[in-house]
C-alpha positions as CSV (number, residue, x, y, z in Angstrom):
1,M,-78.6,112.9,25.3
2,Q,-77.2,116.6,26.7
3,D,-77.7,119.6,25.6
4,V,-74.1,121.9,24.1
5,E,-74.0,125.1,24.7
6,K,-73.1,126.1,20.4
7,K,-70.1,128.5,20.8
8,A,-70.0,129.2,17.1
9,V,-72.2,129.4,14.2
10,S,-72.2,129.5,10.4
11,I,-72.4,131.9,7.9
12,R,-75.7,131.0,6.4
13,E,-76.7,130.4,10.5
14,F,-76.1,134.2,11.6
15,S,-77.3,136.0,7.9
16,E,-81.1,133.7,9.5
17,M,-80.7,135.5,13.1
18,M,-79.7,139.1,11.8
19,G,-82.0,139.0,8.7
20,I,-79.3,140.0,5.9
21,S,-78.0,137.6,3.2
22,Q,-75.4,135.9,3.2
23,A,-73.4,137.2,0.6
24,H,-73.0,140.0,3.1
25,V,-71.9,138.8,5.7
26,W,-68.8,137.2,3.3
27,R,-68.3,140.7,2.9
28,M,-68.2,141.6,6.0
29,C,-66.7,138.4,7.2
30,S,-63.7,139.2,4.3
31,K,-63.2,143.1,5.1
32,G,-62.8,142.6,9.3
33,E,-66.4,143.4,10.5
34,I,-67.3,140.0,11.7
35,P,-64.5,138.2,13.5
36,S,-64.6,134.6,11.5
37,F,-62.8,131.6,11.7
38,K,-62.7,128.1,9.3
39,I,-62.9,124.3,11.3
40,G,-62.1,122.9,7.2
41,K,-64.4,124.5,5.2
42,R,-66.5,126.2,7.1
43,H,-66.5,129.7,8.1
44,C,-68.1,130.2,12.0
45,I,-68.9,133.5,14.3
46,P,-68.4,132.9,17.6
47,M,-71.0,133.2,19.6
48,N,-69.4,136.2,22.2
49,V,-69.5,138.0,18.8
50,I,-72.6,138.0,18.0
51,D,-73.7,138.3,21.7
52,E,-71.1,142.0,21.9
53,M,-73.1,143.4,18.7
54,L,-77.1,142.6,19.9
55,N,-76.3,144.4,23.0
56,G,-74.0,147.5,21.5
57,T,-70.4,146.3,23.0
58,F,-68.9,145.3,20.4
59,N,-66.1,147.0,19.4
60,K,-64.3,146.7,15.9
61,K,-61.5,148.6,17.1
62,E,-60.7,147.0,19.5
63,I,-60.4,143.6,17.1
64,I,-58.2,145.3,14.7
65,S,-55.9,146.8,17.5
66,N,-55.2,143.0,19.1
67,E,-54.1,141.8,16.1
């Protein structure tokens, strides 16, 4: 089986990666502090957003201004 690079993670996966509660992640997503998208019933957070958050290049204002 070929390894496939994930392009997004679930709310649960993100909360485990960051060490914060799922409820806190939900609140941040609903406020637009963390960009997310929905596939069916599942909310996902793009990996590029996570990478930007971890390396300090994430700019919430840039996302808001692009909407």
